[in-house]
KOLTORBA-381674 format. One record per residue (C-alpha): residue in one letter; x, y, z. Coordinates in pm, whole numbers, plus 50000, padded with zeros to 5 digits. Layout:
BEGIN
AXYZ...
This chain:
BEGIN
M336932425260940K339732449060809K342932431560691I345632441460918Y349422438860888I351452427961189P355332429861169K356482393761162R359862399661333F358132401761664K356792366761650G358522341061882R360492366462084I361072366662451G360382400962618Y361722417862937Q360012446863122I362342471263275F361402496363540V364342518563439D365022534563778R365282500063952F367272479463700C370852489863682R373092521063716D376382526563501G378352554963372P379062590663525E378072604263853I374372610763922P373612647063826F372112669364112V368422675664084E366972698664364G364432680364565R365302643464473R366162617764735I368282589164647K368262555264818F371152530564841W370802503164577D370922475264861D368212491165058F365282469264951I362642481165180P360312507365034D359732541065196W355992532265226Q354862555765485P353302589765429D355332621765416Q354982648265703D351862662865523G350142628665512E350672623465143Y351832589365014R354352601664756N357092575564816E359482597564606Y362842583564598Y365322572764330Y367732544064279C368992558963963G368982530763717N369732544863372L370152537262998E373862530463030G373122504163289I370732487563052T373232487962781E375942473763022K373712443363072L373142433062720D375052401562786Y372712392763070F369712394862842S371382372562573E372202347162836L368422344962900S367592345062526I365632376262585N365332397262245L362712423162316L363252450162592Y360282470562723L361342501362884S359142520463140P358712557763058I362092576863043S360972612362996K361602642363233T359052642663503N358832646963882T358582609863983N360712578463966H357942560063751H357682589463495Y354162582363416D353132618463519V354762630763205G356242664663171A358132670462859Q358262637562666G360732650862418E363262652162694I364972623762869D365282625563244S368822634963346Y369042606663592I368202582963310G370502596363035N370102614962717W369162608862341D372672598162271N372472570962535F369182560462402S370412556162043E373552537562180L371162512762360C369142508962041N372112502961812K373932479062039A370802460062110H370022457061732E373392442361681R372242413861904D368792411961741I367322426062051L364432449761980I363512480562188A359992489462309V359142523362472D356322534062706L354602564962592V351882583662789F349422603862598N346182601362814H347462626463071M350332648363186G351882658063506A350342687163694K353702703763722S354442701463346E355022733863165F352212727162928F349562724263201Q350912753063393R350592773563074A346992761663048L346262771863395A347762806063321G345092809663036D347202801962732E344482792262495K346402766562281Y347552747162594R344202750462756N342782731662459W345182704562520F343332695062845E339862684162964W337892707863186D334572701463373E331452723163344N332872746263613G336082751563435N338132728963660P340662704163529V339702667363484Y342122646063639W342632608663549Y340852587563822G340952618664030F344712618664093K345442655964125D348972651863981M347702639263642P345322662063445Q343762644363165C344532655562797N342002663462522K343192636762269L340882650661996D342572684761989E344492687161664S347362706061802Y347792680562084Q347692654161830E350522669861642Y352662671261958V351992634662022C353132625161663K356332645661709I357122625262021V356402593961857E358582605161562K361512612461798Y361482579161958I361212558761640S363932579961466H366282573861759G365932535961713A362792524861906D361122494561748C357862492261943I355532516662132R353542506262427L350732529862485D350012537862858L346102535262899G345832527762537E342412510562595I340932545762658L342682564462372P340272574462080K340602558961748E341552593461589I344782594861788L345692558761772L345592559561385K347812589661376I350202574461602K350442543761398E350662562961082T353502584661203A355482555561339R354932533261025K356202561560798I359562560660959N359752523561013P357072501060859E358102473561093V357072492661421L354762474361648I352102493161849V350922478062184S347912490662382E347592486362753M344312467662806W343172451663131D340182432262997F339642412662676A339802431362365L336322417462293F334852438962583R333812474262589N333012473162213N336732480862183P337712473961812Q341312483861842I342852450261733Y340232442261474D340472472861251G344272478861285Q344262508861541V346962487961731D348812455861657S348682441262007V347612443862375M348972435362712N347302400862782Y346262407363135P343322382263132F345742354863037S348112364663330D345082361063564A344062328263416I347632313563455I347822323963820R344422311663906W345062278063755V348442272463924R347382284864250Y343702273164273G343242248563994N340462270563832Y340392252963490L336882266863405H338222302463428F341302291963218N339302274162962E337082306362920C340112327862888I341522305562606K338102305662431N338012343162432L341592348262323S340992323862017K338552349861888Y341312375061834P342812377761490S345402350561455E348132375561377V347562394761697Q347452362761904D351072356961789V352342389261938L350142392262258W352292405862544N352012376362793S353112386663143I352592369463469D353342401163672T354012438163597H354732470563769D350942473563838T350312439664007P351922420964295R354982400764217A354232365864067L355522348264378N353112366464600M350092360464371I351022323064342A351712316564703G351232347064927K348412358465137G345392380365043M344842372164685L341342371264523E340272336064432D336932344264288P337132355363933F333592369863941K334842394964200G337842407064009H341312399263907V343562377264138W345662407964220D342632430364325I343612426764687E342612460764832G339052452864935P339612447665308W340962482665335R338132501165153K336092520165404S332912539765391N335012570865455G337832561565192F340702539265162D343032530065451T346282533365275Y348402530865588A346732498265700F347162484065353R350812491665307Q351442479065656W349842445965557E351972446865236L355142451265436E354252423365683N353432400065383D356082412265145Y358522382265146C357142351964965L360112330564868N360072292364947D360422259964765E356772254564696A356392290564569I359312286964335K357932252764199K354552268764134L356312299863965K358002275263743L354832260963611A353442295063546V356502304563358L356322272263139I352722280563041Q353772315362963Y356692303662742M354732276462568S351672296662479K350782318662173G352202354262207I355392369262356P356332359762715M357132391562897I359182388663207F358972415963484Y362512424663577G363672404263872T360982378063870E363582355063725V365762358364023G363152356364304I362022391964376S358782391464570G356532417964686N352842430964677K351632462464504D353382494664453P355852502364604F356762467264725N356852453064363R359342478564243K362422468764432P365922475364278Y367192445164095P369202423964348W372652422364171G374802396464338R371932384064548E370042363864281I368362331364308I370652315364067G368772282264029L365622301963920K367482321863680Q369042291063544F365472276963480Y364682308863286A367862304463072R367152267262987L363532274862908G364622304262700K366862281962487I364122256662425R361692285062315I364242298762076A365132263261931C361462256061890K360632289061728D359472271661416I356492259561611L356072283361909A356302316661683D352932311061516G351832274561557D348272266161645M347462261662012Y345092238362163T344572232262556Y342902207562787A342742216063152N341242201063480D341882212163829K345162190563843I346662188063490L347012211163211E347932200862852I349082225962581V349552214662216R351342236761966R351142226461604S352732239461277E354072224360964A357452220861132G355952198061408I354122194161731I354932201862073V353022189362373V353262203662725L351982184763036L351852201863367N350912189163727R349892215963969T349352193164267N351812179664529S351172143464421S352642124164127Y350352118263831E350552090263590I350192100263224S347652079663030A348212098562698N350462081962445Y352792102862228P354672079061990N358042090561839S358152120362072Q361292132962247V361112149962600I363032183062531F362312198362868R361332186363214I360622199663561D361612178863879G362382147363705S359122141263529T358912116963246S356672108462959K354932083963200I354832101863535L354522137863632Q356202143963960P354552168264208Y354582203164054G356292186263749A356082191163390I357392178163047V357622192462708C357702168362422R358382174362050F357562152661753
């Protein structure tokens, strides 16, 4: 296996995923953009119904921006967060910005390059690193480049994929996202210029949208370009399955440094909710086959912009219990019909089952977060999960951050746990990890030369007597009054010795 280099500065960090349009707005008045519709920040109900022509565009903006993120740097420090992952910020026709238009320009609602540099500089003063989300698999159908290709410009026509009849190939059939030809040298040069621009303006990490299907040739050029400017840049690939699968060697030969650890997200949720320890154990077994350096910087989310919110997966209706039938968040099955997908009925169900906030759900969420924080890799919080945002899939999982309406007790839990993780960085950053799980109890052991941490969690609604003996240990964190002898219902302890 090829020897790989992973920047050590990312080990032991706590990450925070920001859907930029929905986090915070600060600064000047919102510029006028024809055709865009703005919602009031306190209007939390998504516009989920189809437009007059029957299309589900759901296109509206809350206008979160870079200045808003900069203004909240104290908030991140309060939670011990030291890695911010921004959703795409380039100029496009949507609020999510994954249908990229001109990636060299920042959307006017979000800000400009000066705002981005200021965010990076002020974040760096606090030892907070910035990750950006770049999209190179496809572009938006309304992008200048694709329009030129349709008009017959040979250079730009080579930037895209076409079928045997000369028609554009669209990613997953979405007519607003024509797929790019990642092997075209001219397109690769364009990609490298975009990477160079972001890194030159202060970005520390690149998350590659759909990175799991990007060819080796373009991945190596992206990494080479980034590392020439800053040798400590981290490259993270979006990957939904284990990196062992699909004969995908990305993390084994240095094409990328890390992946989004969706299999672990699924395993955490399934253990907390259903007690599926066999699935959890198999996940840990597979992850242990990754290079050890990669394991230390895996992005460990429990929810993202592409899944239901953690509260819904842990305690809501409709989740998929059987791991052999898909991820726990693969909930669309009942609405798949022989003649297509019943989007209206699905979204109506999402609306009716949107709210999922109660004492039991919060207790289970705390267990999931504790596993996330104590495991190998970088815990990645999806904005607002730390204050109780619930919701199923897009658009219900992308509500604006509820400033002034937070569940303070939950946020305080994240803050306390963040301090523990930072205080125990000497073990948690790169210490070995061992686990034992059954359908009721999970034990996590982290070990390094600096010491040992043992985590015990009880996912049931009954108390559980601990038979294990940890001499000379100190309980440094507990949930619901648990002790070194008894785990309370939905309780946990963290011991160090």
